[in-house]
N, C-alpha and C positions, 0 to 999 in steps of 0.2 A: 504494500500499499504506499503510495507516494504521499508524504505529508505536505507537499507543495513547497513553494519558495519560503524560506525562513527570513525573518526580519533582519535587516543589517544594523549592526551597531557602529557607532562612531569609532575611528581609530583609537586604539589604546583602551577599549573598553570590552566588557563581556555582556552577555545576556543572562538575565536572572528570571526565575519564575517565582514571584512571591506567593505567600500562603495568606488565606482569608483571615480577617481579624474582625472588624465591626463597621457598620455603615452609618454615615452622618447624612441627614437629609436637611437641606437648607434651600434658600431662594436667592436668586440674583436681582440686582436692580439694573434695569436697562439704562443705557447712557441717556442723560438728559432727563431722567424721572427722579422723583423724590421719594417714591415708594418701592418696595421690593414687589416683584411681579409674582403673586401667589397663584396665578392661573397657568402661565406658560414659562415661568422662570425657575422651575424646579431643578436643583442640583443635588446629585448623590455623590458622596465622597467615600470611596472604598479605603478604609484604612487596613493596610495589609503589612505583613512583616517578612523578613528575610534575614537569615543569620549572617550574611555577608555585608549587610549595611553596618556602619560603624555604631558602636553602642552609645546609648545616651551618657552624658557626663554632667556632673555638677561641680559648681565652685561656690564657696562661701562669700556672700556679699553682705555689706553693711549698709542699712538705709540711713538717710540723713539724720533720723531721730536716734540712730545708735542700735536699733534692733538688727539682729543678724538673721539671715536666711540663706536660701540656696538659689542659684540661678542655673537652670538646666539648659543644655544644649542637646538637641535631638536631631542628629543627622537623618536625612530622608532622601527620598527620590520620588519625583512626581511624574506621572505619565505625561510625555511631551505634548499630547494632543487630547482634548476632551472627546469623549465618544457620545454620539447621539443614540439614545435608547428610547424605549417607550415604557412608561410606567404601568402599574396594573390596571389603570383606567384607559390605557392606550393613548395617553398624551405623550408628546415628545418631551424629553428632558435631557439633561447634560450629566455625564458620569465621568469621574476622574478617579484614578488610583493614586494613593501616596503610600509609600513603603517606609517602614522604620525597622530597626533591629527587632528581633523576636523578644528581647527582654522588655521592650516598651509594652507589648500586649501582656506578657506575664505580670507586670506591675499593675495593670488594671484590675487584676483579681486580688489584691492585697486586702486583708481584713480591716475592720474598724474604720471604715470610711476613706482610708488612705488610697484604695484602689479607685474609688469614685472621683476623688479629687485628682488623681493622676490621669484618669480618663478624660476629665474635663480639660486638663492642660494639654493632653494629646490632641483633643478636638480642636481646642483653640489654635494649636500650632498647625494642624492640618487646614483649617479654614484660613488662616493667614497665608500660609505658603501656597495653597492652591489658588487663592485669589490674587496673589502677587504674580505668580508665574503666568497664569492665564488672563490676567487683567480683568477679573471679574469682581465686582462688588457684592460680596456675600453677606447674608444675614447671619452675623456671628451670635446675636442675642437670641434670635428665634430658632436656632437649629434644633434638631431632635437626634438622639441616638436611637437607631432602629434595632429591633431584636432579630436581626439577620446578620450573617457573617460576610455577605457580598451581594451587590446589586448589579444585575446584568441578565438580560433574557437569553443569552447564548448558552448559558450553563457551563461555560469553559472556565470561569473564574478569572483571576487576575491576568493581565496582559504580561507578555514578556517585556522586560525593560532593559535599557542599557545601563550599565554600571561601570564606573572606573575601578579597576582592580586594586588601585593603592588605597582604596577606602575613602577618598575624597569625592564629595558629589560634583557633578558637573558645575562649573562656574558659569556665570551669566554670559561671559564671552563665548562659551561653547554652545549657547543656545542660538536658534534662528534669530535674526534681527527683529522680527515681528513679536517674539516672545520675551524680549528683553524689557526691563523697566523703562519708563519714559526717559529717566536720566541717563541710563546706559545707552538707549537709542540715540540720544542727543550727542552724548560723547563720542559714539562710533561715528556719527555723521560728521562731527567736527574733526576727528582724526582723519577720515577719508578726504575732507576738504583741504586739509593741510598738506 
């Protein structure tokens, strides 16, 4: 049986197949609008995991009032292109995968409310990073965590994604021009003009 053409990864990278984790449901705000589109702006973010993504790390930080806490870094990989899918009502929606280290998902099961707080931090990170990469203004306040491990009607689960084997996520300069932040796009245009 021929599996067909395999996706190509950028030079110096490998393909990885993430594992299912949990799903965030949110909505996007169309350009020029003041409200999130609850009718046709539905977005599902599949929070996935893979052991080859760099582990989360924490450093101790001190607030201006002297209180100490931790600042977490959660390396991740976001699917380079949103997928168009249909929700259970048959309406079109946007689906994006984000991949963290397997430890991130394991921490979501910690007892005494610690896991729920951790899952909230993971959700916030996923919403911010997906929104930033794909230039989507997402409803971070009104999102929901669904009781499902993966959203997608193909039944295949997470997409194969490119990953740099040195453990570093792709930098913005590695992204197509249209996927970079407005500031990075302006800097690239300035560099080309020089």
